[in-house]
N, C-alpha and C positions, 0 to 999 in steps of 0.2 A: 521747475515745469516741467512732466513728460506727458506727451498723448498719446495713448495706444488706443487700438482694435486689434478684437482675437477674430478668425475664420474657425468656422466649426468642422470638424474632422472627421460626422456623418451626417448621410444628407436628410435630408427632412420633405415627406411628401405631400402634398397641398390635396383640398379636398376633392376625388374623384378624379384624383392623380395615379397611374397605375407606377409602383413602383420598377423602376429601371434592375438588369438583371446585372451581377457580379455586382453594384453596390451596397455600403452598408449602410442601413438605415439609421437614428431613433424611432422617439416614439413621439413628435412633435416639437415643438417651439419650448413647451415647458419643460421636458427630460432633456436638464440641466447636467442633469447624473451620467449621460450615455452620450454628451454630445461629443466629447475629445475635442482638443486645440490641434488644427494644421499650422494656422503659426500664428504670430502674431509679430503686429509691425507696426514701429512709435518713432515720434517726434523727440528729439532730447533739446529744450531749450538749452539748457546749459554748454552742451558741442553745439551746437547747431546743424545737427546734422538729425537724417532719416536711418533708424536702424530694421533690421529683420532679424525675425528669431522662428528658423522653420524650422521642425521635427522638434518633438519633446525634449531632446536631447541639448538642443540649446535656450531651453526654456529657465535653466537656471541662471543664466546671464543674464534674462529679463528681473530674475528675482531682486540681483544683485544689484541692478539698476531700478528699481522700484524702492528697495533700500537708500539708495543714496541719493531719491528727488523727495523734495518735501509734498508737493501736490498732482496727484496721479490726474490727466482729465478724457475724456469721453464723449460719446456719444448714445446713450442708452447705455453707456454701462455700467451703471448700481444697480438697470431694470435686467440685464444679459450679461456683460462679458465677467462681469465679480462672478456671476453664480455659477457659470461651466468655469473660470478660473479655479474657485475653490475644488471644483471637482475634481479639478487635475491636480490640484496641491497645491496650492497657495493659500498663503494666510491670509484666514481671511478677518483678522482682523487689521492686518496693517493697510487691505484694500478697503476698508470702512476707514480707515481714520485718514488715510489720506486722499480718499477718490474727488473728483468733483465733476457729476456726471452735467452736459451742457443740455442735453434733453428734460430732463428733470428742472434745471433750472429756466425753462422757454415753458413748461408747463406751469409751474410755480409763476411766472410771471405772467400768466393770462389767466390766474387767479384759477387754476385747477390742480389737482389732487395730484402729491408730488409721486405720483405712479400712475400707471397705466391704467385706465374705466376706460370699455368701451362705450359710448361711439365718443364720448366728448375727447379724446385724447390722440384720435386718428387725423391723422392730414403734417404732422409735426414731424414727421423723417427729417434722418440729413437731405434728403434730396427737395422736401417741400421744403425749409429752411435757403438753401443754396441757391434754389431757383427763386425764390422771392426774394433775398437779397445783395444776389450776385449772376445771376442770368446765368448758374452754370446748372450741370448734373451730374450724378454720379455714373461711373462708369460701367453699372452693369448690376446684380443683385446680388444680393449675402448666399439665398437660396440654390443658386448654379455654383457656390463656388466650393462645397463639399461635392460634391460626382466632377468634377473639374481634376479636384485634386485624388482622389480614387484614382483619374483614370493618369494622371501624371504631371496632369498642367501644371505644374507649379508655377511656373513663373504668372502666368497667367492670373492666379489667385494673391500669389505676392503682387502683381500692381496692379486690380481691383482694391486691398488693403491696403496698397501707399498713397492710391487714390481718397481713400475714405482718410485717410490719415491727413494728405495733404488741405481737404476740405473744413477737416475739424480745421484743423488750425486755424484756417482763415476764416471759418469764422469766429475761434477764439479768438483772434486778435483782434475781429471789430469790437467784438463783446467789450474787452479789456479797452479800446480805444474810447467805442459810446457807451456802453452800459446797458445801451438798447438794437433790437434787428426790426424789421421788419415784419410781421403778422405774414406767417405763409398760408394764411386763410384768406389772405384777399389783399395783399402785398402793398397796402397802405396804411393801416394801422398798427402803433408801436407797443413792442412789447419791454418793454423794462426787464433786465435779466440782472443777476447777482455776477460781479464779477470773482475769482476766485481768491480766496485772500491768503 
């Protein structure tokens, strides 16, 4: 298995938020075609190591790594990462065939649709789930990453992305070991989560 996460290249402005000068923007969280990818981080179970694929000229190495692994795991990867990756030239058939999405499986375990529906699907983000199960939080917010990247703060973005990989791995290992997580909605009820096959 391989865990992966991407950071997007172009910024997204929030409602009533003024755009920053000298920063390139896409047109919202659904504009997958124009987001671009700044970096991809991964954890490879086969080699037991973390990997960084920064800048577009390293993405072929990641394609080769995907080809060698049976299952690729992410958190909202089917709903987000894969859509951006397809527009960046990744093979949609390969991504579809190999992807296991932890967020999607948590929604299904809660009896919800396997795709985001407002407002029932709110409150299941990686930060929410990790707080409920491990008492730990994410190190930042993905919306800041494109601005940092465009300002040349590459280390901050890679560090943020790697931390998301670390948290996703911890969550995946927990699901593999126990088959369930604590609900981020109340920290008490149990959500059964299908393990990757």
